[in-house]
N, C-alpha and C positions, 0 to 999 in steps of 0.2 A: 614525983618524975620532974624533971628537970625541965626550964622552959624551953632545953639544946632538944629534950626529948619530944615535948610536946608540939614544936615544928617541925621534926620529923615524923610524926603519927599525923598530923595535918598534912604536910605536900603527899607523904602518901594515898590517904583517904582522896585528896584531890584528882591525885592521880588514877585511881583506882574508879573515881567517877567519871573523868574525861576517857576511858577507856570503854568503862558500860557505857554513854553516851554512843561513843565511833561507834563500839558494835552495836548497838539498838536502833541507833537513829541514821546518823549519818553516811557509814557503811550501806547499807539495805537502797538508801535513799542514790546511792551511788552510782548502785549496780543498775536501775531502774532508769536514771536519766543514760545508764550506757548502753542500755536495751531502748531506751526510745531516739536516740541518736540513730543506731542501728536500723530502728522503723523509721527514721525521718530520710535516712538514706537511700535505702528499698522505695522507702513512696517517691523522692525524687529521681531517682531509677524510671522507675513506672511514668514518672511524670514525664521524663523527658522523651520515654520511647511513644508516649502516647500524641505528645508534639509532636512526633518527626512521622509519624501515620499520621494524622490531619494535615500535613502540611504535605504528603504523598498525596492524597487525598486530593485535596485540593489542588494542588498540582493537576492531578488526572483528568478533576473537574473541564477544569481550565481548558485543557485541551483537549477533552471530547469532541467538540463541535468541529473540530478542525481535525483531527482522526477520520470522525462519523462521515466528512466530506470526501475524505480521502476515499474511502471504501468504497463510497458511491461512484465518485471515478476509475475504482479500480475493476467492480462490476459491470461499469459503460465500457470500460475498453477492453476487457476479456466477461465477458458475459456466464451464464452459468448454463448457456443454451445454446444451440445454433443463432436464432436470434438473422437469420438471412432477410426477413424483409426490413427488419430495423439495417441493416448494412446498405441494402439497394436503397433508401431513403437516404440515406448519410450518403453514399455517392452517388447519387442525383443529386443533393441538394448544393456540394461539391461540385460535382460536374458546371451548375447552371451559375454556381460564382463566377468560373474563372472559360465561361465560356465556350464551353464546351461540350458535344453528346454523350451521353452515357448509353450504348448502343447494348449491348450483353455482358451479360453473366451465367459462367459458367463452372461446377465444378473442377476444378484440376486432376491431374491424375498423384500430385506429390508434392510437394515443395524442396524445388531445385535447388544443387547446389550453387550454381553459377549464377550472377548477376549481371545483368548489360551496364555497358558503360552507364548509361541515364541514369539506371537504377542505383548505384555505387554513388553518383552527383548525389542525387536526389535523398538518401539516405542520409548524409551529414547530420549529424547530430541529436539526431533523430533514437526514441526507446526501442524505434522497430528495426536498428541494427542489432545484427549476432545470434548467434542460434536461438532456436527456442528453449525457453525455460522447463524444468524438467517438469511433471505431472499434469502440462496443460494437453489438452489433444488438440491438435494438429486440423486445422480444415483448407483445404489450396484452394484455390478458384484463380478463373481465367475472366478478366475483366475487357472490354474492347470498348475503345473510346473516341473519335472524330473531332476532328479542328486541328487550328495551325499548331505548330510548332510549338511556338513560346508559350499559348494557352495549355497545351499538352504539357510542358515543362514546370507550370505554373502547378498546372492539377495531380500532377507525378509527387512534385515537393506537398504538397498539403496535405496527399492521401497519407506519407512518410511523419505528416506533423500531428495525425490525428491524436496520440498519445507521446508525449517527449518528457524528457526529465530535464529539469533547468539546470545551468550548471548551479545552482542552487543548494540543491537537490528536492526540487519540488516535480510535485506531478503534473504534469499540463495536459488532459484530457479532452478533446471537441468530436470523438469517436474511437469506429473502432479501432482497434490497436492492431495493425497489418506490416506483417515482413513482406516486403518486393522482392524476391527473388529475381523477376528477368520484365526486361522491357524489350520492345520490338515494334521501327516503325514503319508501316509500305503506305505510299500513295493512296490515295483511295477519296474518291467523292466528288472528283472534277467533273464529273460526266452525270450526276448525279442533279435535277433539280432543286434549284438554290444553296446548292455545294458551289464552293467557289474553288482553283483549281488550286490552290495553296494549301490543302485542307489538306490532314493524313491520317489515315489511321493505327491511333495506339493501342498494341496487347502489353498485359500485363500479366502475369503469373506472378500470385499473390496467397500469403497463409494468414489468416485469421486464427485465433484462438478460441478457447472454453475450458471453464475454469472444470477442473474433478468434480466428480460426486461423494470427494471422499469427507468433506467437512461442509459445515455447513456457515455460514457469516451474512448477519444482520445487514439488510438494505445495500450486499451486495450489485443485486440486479439494478439499480436506481432508482427502485418505486419506494423503496422503504420496507420490504418484506424481506423475510429471511431467503437466501439465495444458496446457492451451492458455491466451496469454494477451496483451491490448495493450497498448502502450506509451505512445502517444500517444491521448484522449478528445475527441467529436465526433460530433455524432447521425449518425444512420445513420435510414434510411427501414425499417418495416415492411416492404417486398416484399422486399428479402433476408434478411429471419430465417427459422429455421427453424421455425415457428408448432407448437401442437399440432393434431391432428386438429380439423376445423371440426367441432365437434357440441358442444352442452351435457351435459357429464357431474354426474351428478344425484350430489353428495357425502353427503347424506342422506334418502331418499328418501321 
């Protein structure tokens, strides 16, 4: 065997060894590395998804207090039951603040379509303007107040501001949501003891609302306990509502 032949044999042997090393060592390791890379990519995807879920949960947690407060305010504006005594208390307090006598409350025959000029003016910017939302039970009322023209005007404005929506979209609630349907003024109180000749009797027909009993909303009644609530708004008729006793209630006899 010549030297050239020996070189050729050595080269072939080296190539064979390298091929065997590739097949036995390098190739399996590359396959393992490829599989590990796929597993790492899948793990990174799961990690990104988990981080997104955690971020959403933290955002919801940070907004919980605000959302719960909004639900409580909504329950104060539209309670799950008639709550007429609470409405009387709110009207009495508002009347005292505006130096007006709240004399009577009685159930109305229904929500009137028309409104007086005073009602239209006092409803500007109020959440009570417009038609009733779907699913809410309507409770029509008639209220009677006695006071001067300007005091009555201030009171009527305050009644429409019990529940208002600000320009920023924030709901502000200080009492029951009321839709003022009509307002009428008449001379009154001039000949009664303690009444001045400039006082008027103001009569209001208004509509309050009650949550439908189709859903449960925790904290909607303003006390933190579960209360009935509705999800979709539409006007409803007063025939199906649970109205107060059909009698005039004298507040300030």
